C-alpha positions as CSV (number, residue, x, y, z in Angstrom):
1,M,182.6,23.2,204.1
2,L,180.2,21.6,201.6
3,F,181.4,18.0,201.1
4,T,180.5,17.2,204.7
5,K,177.1,18.8,204.7
6,T,173.9,16.8,204.6
7,V,171.7,16.7,201.5
8,D,169.1,18.8,203.2
9,E,171.7,21.4,204.2
10,L,173.0,21.5,200.6
11,K,169.5,21.8,199.2
12,E,169.0,25.0,201.2
13,L,172.1,26.4,199.5
14,G,171.0,25.2,196.0
15,A,174.1,23.1,195.9
16,D,173.2,19.5,196.5
17,I,173.4,18.3,192.8
18,T,176.7,20.0,191.9
19,T,178.4,19.1,195.2
20,A,177.5,15.4,194.7
21,E,178.6,15.4,191.1
22,I,182.0,16.9,191.9
23,K,182.5,14.5,194.8
24,Q,181.6,11.3,192.9
25,Q,184.2,11.8,190.1
26,P,186.9,9.4,191.4
27,E,184.4,6.6,191.3
28,L,183.3,7.6,187.9
29,W,186.9,7.6,186.6
30,E,187.2,4.0,187.7
31,D,183.9,3.3,186.0
32,T,185.2,5.0,182.8
33,F,188.2,2.7,182.7
34,Q,185.7,-0.3,182.9
35,I,183.7,1.3,180.0
36,Y,186.9,1.5,178.0
37,T,187.8,-2.2,178.6
38,D,184.3,-3.4,178.0
39,N,184.3,-1.6,174.6
40,K,187.9,-2.4,173.7
41,E,186.9,-4.8,170.9
42,A,184.5,-2.3,169.3
43,I,187.0,0.5,169.6
44,E,189.7,-1.6,167.9
45,A,187.3,-2.6,165.1
46,F,186.3,1.0,164.6
47,L,189.9,2.3,164.4
48,A,190.8,-0.6,162.0
49,S,188.0,0.5,159.7
50,A,189.3,4.1,159.9
51,H,192.8,2.8,158.9
52,E,191.3,0.9,156.0
53,M,189.4,4.1,154.9
54,A,192.7,6.1,155.1
55,A,194.6,3.7,152.9
56,G,198.0,4.5,154.3
57,R,197.3,8.3,154.7
58,R,197.6,10.0,158.1
59,I,194.2,10.3,159.8
60,S,193.1,13.7,161.1
61,V,191.5,13.1,164.6
62,V,189.3,16.1,165.2
63,F,188.2,16.5,168.9
64,T,185.1,18.6,168.9
65,G,182.5,20.1,171.2
66,A,181.2,23.4,172.5
67,G,182.1,25.1,175.7
68,T,183.4,22.6,178.3
69,S,183.1,19.8,175.7
70,D,185.5,21.8,173.5
71,Y,187.9,22.2,176.4
72,V,188.0,18.4,176.7
73,G,189.7,18.3,173.3
74,D,191.9,21.2,174.2
75,T,193.1,19.3,177.3
76,V,193.7,15.8,175.8
77,A,195.1,16.7,172.3
78,P,198.4,18.2,173.4
79,Y,199.1,15.1,175.5
80,L,198.3,12.7,172.7
81,R,200.6,14.6,170.3
82,H,203.5,12.9,172.2
83,A,201.7,9.9,173.9
84,G,199.5,8.8,171.0
85,D,200.4,7.1,167.7
86,T,201.4,10.3,165.9
87,A,202.6,8.4,162.8
88,T,199.0,7.3,162.2
89,Y,197.0,10.2,163.7
90,D,197.1,14.0,163.7
91,F,195.3,15.2,166.8
92,K,193.4,18.5,166.5
93,P,190.9,20.2,168.9
94,I,188.4,22.2,166.9
95,A,185.2,23.5,168.5
96,T,181.8,22.6,167.0
97,T,181.1,26.3,167.0
98,D,184.0,26.8,164.6
99,I,183.1,23.9,162.4
100,V,179.5,25.0,162.0
101,S,180.2,28.7,161.5
102,A,183.2,28.4,159.2
103,P,183.7,24.7,158.0
104,R,186.1,25.6,155.2
105,D,188.5,27.3,157.6
106,F,188.8,24.3,159.9
107,L,188.1,21.1,157.9
108,C,190.0,19.7,154.9
109,P,187.8,17.7,152.6
110,D,190.6,15.6,151.4
111,D,192.0,14.5,154.8
112,P,190.7,11.1,156.1
113,T,189.1,12.1,159.4
114,I,187.8,10.8,162.6
115,L,185.4,13.3,164.1
116,V,185.4,12.7,167.9
117,S,182.3,14.5,169.3
118,F,182.3,15.2,173.0
119,A,178.8,16.0,174.4
120,R,177.2,15.8,177.8
121,S,173.6,15.7,176.5
122,G,174.2,15.4,172.8
123,N,171.3,17.7,172.2
124,S,173.0,21.0,171.5
125,P,172.4,22.3,167.9
126,E,176.1,22.6,167.2
127,S,176.8,19.0,168.1
128,L,174.4,17.7,165.6
129,A,175.2,20.3,162.9
130,A,178.9,19.7,163.1
131,V,178.4,16.0,162.4
132,Q,176.1,16.8,159.4
133,I,178.4,19.4,158.0
134,A,181.5,17.2,158.4
135,Q,179.7,14.3,156.7
136,S,178.8,16.4,153.7
137,Y,182.1,18.2,153.4
138,V,184.8,15.6,154.2
139,K,185.2,12.8,151.7
140,D,186.5,10.0,154.0
141,I,185.2,10.3,157.5
142,K,184.3,8.3,160.6
143,F,182.4,9.4,163.7
144,L,183.4,8.6,167.3
145,N,180.8,9.9,169.7
146,I,181.7,10.2,173.4
147,T,178.6,11.3,175.2
148,C,176.9,10.9,178.6
149,A,173.2,10.7,177.5
150,P,171.9,7.4,175.9
151,E,168.7,9.2,175.0
152,G,170.5,12.3,173.5
153,K,170.1,13.1,169.8
154,L,173.7,12.6,169.1
155,A,173.6,9.0,170.3
156,V,170.1,8.2,168.9
157,E,170.7,9.6,165.5
158,S,174.1,7.8,165.2
159,A,172.6,4.4,166.0
160,G,172.8,2.1,163.0
161,N,175.4,4.2,161.2
162,P,178.2,1.8,160.1
163,D,180.7,4.7,160.1
164,A,179.9,5.7,163.7
165,L,180.8,4.3,167.1
166,T,179.1,5.8,170.2
167,L,180.6,5.3,173.7
168,L,178.3,6.2,176.6
169,I,179.3,7.3,180.1
170,P,175.8,7.6,181.6
171,R,176.7,8.2,185.2
172,A,178.6,11.3,184.1
173,N,175.5,12.9,182.7
174,D,175.6,15.8,185.1
175,K,172.2,17.1,186.1
176,G,173.7,20.3,187.5
177,F,174.1,23.5,185.4
178,A,177.8,23.1,185.1
179,M,179.7,20.2,183.5
180,T,182.0,18.5,186.1
181,G,182.1,14.7,185.9
182,S,181.2,14.8,182.2
183,Y,184.3,16.9,181.4
184,S,186.7,14.7,183.4
185,C,185.2,11.4,182.2
186,M,185.1,12.3,178.5
187,E,188.7,13.6,178.8
188,L,189.8,10.4,180.4
189,L,188.0,8.1,178.0
190,S,189.5,9.8,174.9
191,A,193.0,9.6,176.5
192,L,192.5,5.9,177.2
193,I,191.4,5.2,173.6
194,F,194.4,6.9,171.9
195,D,197.2,6.7,174.5
196,T,199.8,4.1,173.4
197,A,200.6,3.1,177.0
198,A,199.8,-0.5,178.1
199,D,196.3,-0.9,179.6
200,E,198.0,-2.0,182.9
201,Q,199.8,1.3,183.1
202,K,196.6,3.2,182.2
203,L,194.7,1.4,185.0
204,S,197.5,2.3,187.5
205,W,197.3,6.0,186.5
206,V,193.5,6.0,186.8
207,R,193.7,4.5,190.3
208,E,196.3,7.0,191.3
209,A,194.2,9.9,189.9
210,A,191.1,8.6,191.8
211,A,193.1,8.4,195.1
212,M,194.1,12.1,194.5
213,G,190.6,13.1,193.7
214,R,189.3,11.6,197.0
215,E,192.1,13.6,198.7
216,V,190.7,16.8,197.3
217,V,187.4,16.0,199.1
218,E,189.2,15.4,202.3
219,R,191.2,18.6,202.0
220,E,188.3,20.9,201.2
221,A,189.2,23.2,204.2
222,E,192.5,24.0,202.4
223,V,190.7,25.1,199.3
224,E,188.2,27.1,201.3
225,A,191.0,29.0,203.0
226,Y,192.1,30.3,199.6
227,L,188.7,32.1,199.3
228,A,188.9,33.8,202.7
229,G,189.8,37.3,201.3
230,D,187.7,40.0,199.5
231,F,188.8,39.0,196.0
232,N,186.7,39.7,192.9
233,R,188.9,38.2,190.2
234,V,190.4,34.8,189.5
235,T,192.8,33.8,186.8
236,Y,194.0,30.3,185.9
237,L,197.2,29.5,184.0
238,G,198.9,26.3,182.7
239,S,201.1,25.0,180.0
240,G,200.6,22.3,177.4
241,S,197.4,20.3,178.2
242,F,196.9,22.5,181.2
243,V,196.0,25.5,179.0
244,G,192.8,23.8,178.1
245,L,192.4,22.9,181.7
246,A,192.9,26.5,182.7
247,Q,190.2,27.6,180.3
248,E,187.8,25.0,181.8
249,A,188.7,26.1,185.3
250,Q,187.9,29.7,184.7
251,L,184.6,28.8,183.0
252,K,183.5,27.0,186.2
253,I,184.1,30.2,188.2
254,L,182.2,32.3,185.6
255,E,179.3,29.9,185.3
256,L,178.7,29.1,189.0
257,A,179.1,32.7,190.1
258,H,177.0,34.0,187.2
259,G,179.8,36.5,186.3
260,L,179.9,38.1,189.7
261,V,183.6,37.2,189.8
262,A,185.7,38.2,186.8
263,T,187.9,35.5,185.3
264,S,190.8,35.1,182.9
265,W,193.0,32.3,181.6
266,D,196.1,31.8,179.6
267,S,199.3,29.9,179.1
268,C,202.0,30.5,181.7
269,M,204.3,32.0,179.1
270,G,201.6,33.8,177.2
271,Y,200.3,35.6,180.3
272,R,203.1,38.2,180.3
273,H,202.2,39.4,176.9
274,G,199.4,41.7,178.0
275,P,196.9,39.5,179.8
276,K,198.9,39.9,183.1
277,S,197.3,43.4,183.2
278,F,194.2,41.6,184.6
279,V,196.0,41.0,188.0
280,D,195.4,43.3,190.9
281,D,195.2,43.1,194.7
282,K,191.7,41.6,194.4
283,T,192.9,38.7,192.2
284,L,193.6,35.1,193.0
285,V,196.0,33.5,190.6
286,F,196.1,29.7,190.3
287,V,198.7,27.9,188.2
288,F,198.6,24.2,187.3
289,A,202.1,22.9,187.4
290,S,203.2,20.3,184.8
291,N,205.0,17.1,185.8
292,D,207.2,17.4,182.7
293,A,210.5,18.7,184.1
294,Y,211.2,21.0,181.2
295,T,207.7,22.6,181.1
296,R,207.5,22.8,184.9
297,Q,210.4,25.4,184.9
298,Y,208.1,27.8,183.0
299,D,205.2,27.2,185.3
300,L,207.4,27.9,188.4
301,D,208.8,31.0,186.7
302,I,205.4,32.6,186.3
303,L,204.4,31.6,189.9
304,N,207.6,33.1,191.3
305,E,207.2,36.2,189.1
306,I,203.6,37.0,190.1
307,A,204.3,36.2,193.8
308,G,207.4,38.3,193.7
309,D,205.7,41.3,192.1
310,E,203.2,41.2,195.0
311,I,200.4,42.3,192.7
312,A,197.9,39.5,193.4
313,Q,196.0,38.9,196.6
314,K,197.2,35.3,196.4
315,T,199.3,33.3,194.0
316,I,198.6,29.5,194.4
317,A,200.2,26.5,192.7
318,V,198.2,23.3,192.1
319,Q,201.0,20.8,191.8
320,Q,202.1,17.2,192.4
321,A,205.2,17.1,194.6
322,G,208.4,16.8,192.5
323,E,212.1,17.6,192.5
324,T,211.2,21.3,192.2
325,N,208.1,22.8,193.7
326,F,206.6,26.2,194.2
327,A,207.7,27.3,197.7
328,G,204.7,29.7,198.2
329,E,201.1,28.9,198.8
330,A,200.2,25.6,197.1
331,F,197.7,22.7,196.9
332,T,200.3,20.0,196.7
333,F,199.6,16.3,196.1
334,E,202.3,14.3,198.0
335,G,203.0,10.5,198.2
336,H,201.5,9.6,194.8
337,A,203.1,8.1,191.7
338,E,203.8,10.8,189.2
339,L,201.0,11.2,186.6
340,P,201.2,12.4,183.0
341,E,199.1,15.4,182.2
342,A,196.0,13.8,180.7
343,Y,195.5,11.8,184.0
344,L,196.8,14.6,186.4
345,A,194.2,16.9,184.9
346,L,191.5,14.8,186.7
347,P,192.4,15.6,190.3
348,F,193.6,19.1,189.2
349,V,190.2,19.9,187.8
350,M,188.5,18.7,191.0
351,V,190.5,21.4,192.9
352,A,189.3,24.0,190.4
353,Q,185.7,22.7,190.6
354,T,185.8,22.9,194.4
355,V,187.0,26.5,194.2
356,S,184.1,27.3,191.9
357,L,181.5,25.6,194.1
358,L,182.7,27.3,197.3
359,N,182.9,30.6,195.6
360,S,179.4,30.4,194.2
361,V,178.0,30.0,197.7
362,R,180.4,32.7,198.9
363,V,178.9,35.3,196.5
364,G,175.3,34.2,197.4
365,N,174.6,32.2,194.2
366,T,173.0,28.8,193.9
367,P,175.5,26.4,192.1
368,D,172.8,24.1,190.8
369,T,170.9,26.9,189.1
370,P,173.4,29.8,188.8
371,S,171.6,31.8,186.1
372,P,168.7,33.6,187.8
373,T,167.3,35.0,184.6
374,G,167.5,31.7,182.7
375,T,169.2,33.4,179.8
376,V,172.1,31.0,180.1
377,N,171.0,27.3,179.9
378,R,172.3,23.9,180.7
379,V,171.7,22.9,177.0
380,V,172.2,25.8,174.6
381,K,169.1,27.3,173.1
382,G,168.2,29.8,170.4
383,V,170.9,28.7,167.9
384,T,170.0,29.1,164.2
385,I,171.8,26.5,162.0
386,H,172.0,27.9,158.5
387,P,172.2,25.7,155.4
388,F,175.7,24.8,154.3
389,E,176.5,23.9,150.7
390,S,179.8,22.0,150.4
C-alpha cells in the first residue's frame, strides 16, 4: 500500500513524487473545470476567429503531442467525433513525431486547421517544430496550446501571437518521470472545450469522475491484489476512446518498470488478429469496458474469451457497473452516474497508473526516477530537427 504511506516512507522507495501526483488528480480535475470556465470568453473568441478564417469550410482540428501527450488526442478525438460539433470540426489525432518527420503525409495545406498542441513541459523539440512546420505549410491555421508549464518554450514563444491561444494547467506539471495528472487534465480540458454538452452537465461529469478517482485511492488494496502473482507481462485493451487509453496505460507500466515487465496494447476486436499471441500464463490482461451499450458487447466478448481460454494469469475488467458486466475479476465502480468515455477515462487511468506505480516498486524500481542509466529522460533529448521546405 503506497497511498497510505508517509512522505518519508515513500522517499525511501523513490516514489513520493509519483504517488502524490497520481493521488491528487481528482482535485486537479475540479481545478481544470475552473480553468475552463475562467477562460471561456477567450476560448469562444479564439474559436470564432477560427470560424472566420475558415469562411464556411470545415475546420481540421489536429490534436498533437508526443508519447503520452499524443495519447491524449488518441483518447479524446474518438469521443468528440460524436459529442463535438462535427459539422464544423473534423477531429484528428496526429503525433508531433509524425508531423515533424513526414508533414506532407499528415497535414493538408489547403485545410483550415486548428493545431491543438498537448505538452507537459512544452520544451520537447518536436512540440516546437510541429508548430513551426504547420505554420509554414498550412495556409490557414490557428494554434491552441494546452500545456502545464507557464515557463515552457511552447507557452513563451506563443505569447503575443494573435493566431494562438495558450491555456495553462500549472498544477498538473508533473515533476515525476511519468506523466500522470498532465495526461488526465489535458484530456479533460480538450474535452470540455469541444464537447457540445451544457456546462452544467460537464461539471456534473467532472464531479462524478473526481468521486470515482478518490475511490481508486481508497481501494488501492484491490489493485495491489491483482499484482500478487509472478507475472512478467501486462496487456491493456479497449474500444473507441479507450484504445488511446490502453496505449497510455501500457506505457506507464513500461516507463515505471523500465522495461522489466513486457507490455502490449490493442483494441478489443483487433487483439484477436495476431497480437493475442502475446498472452501466456505469466500475463495480466486488463480491459477497459465502455459504457456505450453497443461497444460494451465487444469488450465483454474479449474478456469472456480470454478468461474462458484460461491462457492468462488473470483477466481483469475495469468497468462502471451497468446492465451487463464482466462476471469475472473486475475493478467495478458502483453507485455512480454513468459517464461518457472522455470523462470515464479519468478514473480508469487512475486505476492503470496505480497498477504501474505498485508494479514499479514490486520489481525493485524507483517510480520517480525509473531509468537508472538516464538514457530515457523526462523531457526528450538528442532530437535533431532537420530543415523543412514547404
